[in-house]
C-alpha positions as CSV (number, residue, x, y, z in Angstrom):
1,M,111.3,106.3,87.5
2,K,107.8,106.5,86.3
3,S,105.3,108.5,88.6
4,G,103.2,106.5,90.9
5,L,104.9,103.2,89.9
6,L,107.5,101.3,91.2
7,D,110.3,99.9,88.9
8,D,112.3,96.5,89.6
9,V,115.0,98.5,91.0
10,D,112.8,100.5,93.6
11,L,111.3,96.9,94.6
12,K,114.6,95.6,95.1
13,I,115.6,98.6,97.2
14,L,112.5,98.2,99.2
15,R,113.2,94.5,99.9
16,Y,116.7,95.0,100.9
17,L,115.6,97.9,103.3
18,S,112.9,95.9,104.8
19,E,115.3,93.1,105.6
20,E,118.1,95.4,107.0
21,G,116.8,99.0,107.5
22,R,120.5,100.1,108.7
23,M,122.0,99.1,105.4
24,S,124.5,101.9,104.2
25,F,123.7,103.4,100.5
26,A,126.8,102.1,99.5
27,A,126.0,98.4,100.4
28,L,122.5,98.9,99.1
29,A,124.2,100.3,95.7
30,R,126.2,97.2,95.3
31,K,123.2,94.9,95.7
32,V,121.2,96.8,93.1
33,K,124.1,97.5,90.8
34,L,123.8,101.3,90.8
35,S,126.0,104.1,92.0
36,T,125.8,105.3,95.8
37,P,124.4,108.9,94.7
38,A,121.7,107.1,92.4
39,V,120.4,104.8,95.3
40,H,120.6,107.6,97.6
41,R,118.3,109.7,95.4
42,R,115.9,106.7,94.9
43,V,115.7,106.1,98.5
44,R,115.0,109.9,99.4
45,A,112.2,109.9,96.3
46,L,110.6,106.8,98.2
47,E,110.7,108.6,101.4
48,E,109.2,111.9,99.9
49,R,106.4,109.9,98.3
50,G,105.5,108.2,101.4
51,V,106.3,104.6,100.1
52,I,109.1,104.4,103.0
53,T,107.6,106.0,106.0
54,G,110.2,105.2,108.6
55,Y,113.1,103.1,110.0
56,S,113.0,101.1,113.4
57,A,114.4,98.4,115.3
58,R,112.4,95.2,115.5
59,L,112.3,94.2,119.1
60,D,111.4,90.7,120.9
61,L,109.4,92.4,123.6
62,T,108.7,88.9,125.2
63,S,112.6,88.3,125.9
64,L,112.4,91.9,127.6
65,G,109.4,90.7,129.8
66,G,106.9,92.0,127.5
67,G,104.1,90.1,128.8
68,L,100.8,89.0,127.0
69,Q,100.2,89.9,123.3
70,A,96.7,89.3,121.8
71,L,94.6,90.3,118.7
72,V,91.4,91.9,119.4
73,A,88.7,91.9,116.7
74,V,86.1,94.9,117.4
75,E,82.7,95.1,116.3
76,T,81.2,98.7,116.5
77,A,78.0,100.6,115.9
78,G,79.4,104.0,116.5
79,S,81.8,106.5,114.5
80,L,85.2,104.6,113.5
81,D,87.0,107.8,113.6
82,E,85.8,108.6,117.3
83,I,86.7,104.9,118.3
84,V,90.1,104.9,116.7
85,H,90.8,108.3,118.3
86,E,90.0,106.9,121.7
87,L,92.1,103.9,121.0
88,E,95.0,105.8,120.2
89,A,95.1,107.1,123.7
90,L,95.6,103.5,125.2
91,P,99.2,102.7,125.2
92,E,98.5,98.9,125.2
93,V,97.1,99.2,121.8
94,E,100.1,98.8,119.4
95,A,98.3,98.7,116.1
96,C,94.8,99.2,114.8
97,W,93.6,98.1,111.2
98,S,90.2,98.5,109.7
99,T,88.8,95.5,108.2
100,A,86.2,94.0,105.8
101,G,84.2,91.2,107.4
102,T,82.6,90.3,110.7
103,S,84.6,93.0,112.4
104,D,85.3,96.7,111.9
105,L,88.8,96.8,113.7
106,L,91.6,94.5,114.3
107,L,93.9,95.7,117.2
108,R,97.2,94.3,118.3
109,V,97.5,94.8,122.2
110,R,100.1,94.1,124.8
111,T,99.8,94.0,128.4
112,G,102.0,92.9,131.4
113,G,99.8,89.8,132.1
114,P,96.6,88.1,132.2
115,V,95.1,90.8,134.8
116,G,96.3,93.5,132.7
117,M,94.6,91.9,129.5
118,E,91.4,91.6,131.4
119,R,91.4,95.2,132.6
120,L,92.2,96.3,129.0
121,L,89.5,94.2,127.5
122,V,87.0,95.7,129.9
123,R,88.0,99.3,128.9
124,L,87.8,98.5,125.2
125,R,84.1,97.0,125.8
126,E,83.2,100.2,127.7
127,L,84.2,102.6,124.9
128,V,81.0,104.4,123.3
129,G,80.1,102.5,120.0
130,V,82.0,99.3,120.7
131,D,79.3,96.3,120.5
132,R,81.7,93.4,120.8
133,T,85.2,92.1,121.1
134,R,86.6,88.8,120.2
135,T,90.2,88.1,121.5
136,T,93.0,85.8,120.4
137,I,95.7,85.4,122.9
138,L,99.2,85.0,120.9
139,L,101.1,82.3,122.8
140,D,104.4,82.3,120.4
141,T,105.9,83.8,117.2
142,R,106.8,81.0,114.9
143,F,108.0,83.8,112.5
144,D,107.5,87.5,111.8
145,R,108.2,88.5,108.4
146,A,108.9,92.0,106.9
147,A,106.4,92.7,104.1
148,D,108.4,91.9,100.8
149,P,107.6,94.5,98.2
150,R,107.5,91.7,95.5
151,S,104.3,90.3,96.9
152,L,102.6,93.5,96.7
153,G,102.4,94.2,93.1
154,Q,101.6,97.6,91.7
155,P,99.1,100.0,93.2
156,D,95.5,100.0,91.7
157,G,95.0,102.8,89.2
């Protein structure tokens, strides 16, 4: 395996694990046509390099009474690091991405309902350095696909 680059076998391993994170090494080995120990070594190497950052169950929180979900675009005038630090303390903020364009940050948030969403949006707007927010309420998930490594290409560099 070349340092820094992913070969076709690595990409296949990543694709299968992104589809089914609990797949056994033996099953994965059959799919990519390698021995189980070889697949185990490759997966461990991908973990050590930070390509695989963890494994988790994907939950349908709406079916568990998960309330209201939204995307919130945030325009800032302050220090992004300080604002992100404040956002990390808010349990309703599930994800935070820095962006290029009209917003500086994009948040995925979830609350129990409209009243909780309104309270959260007020708290977000009160954070030092936040100029404006724009919110899009998510009504229904039509599909939610795990990242397919084949669509990512090779890293720059």
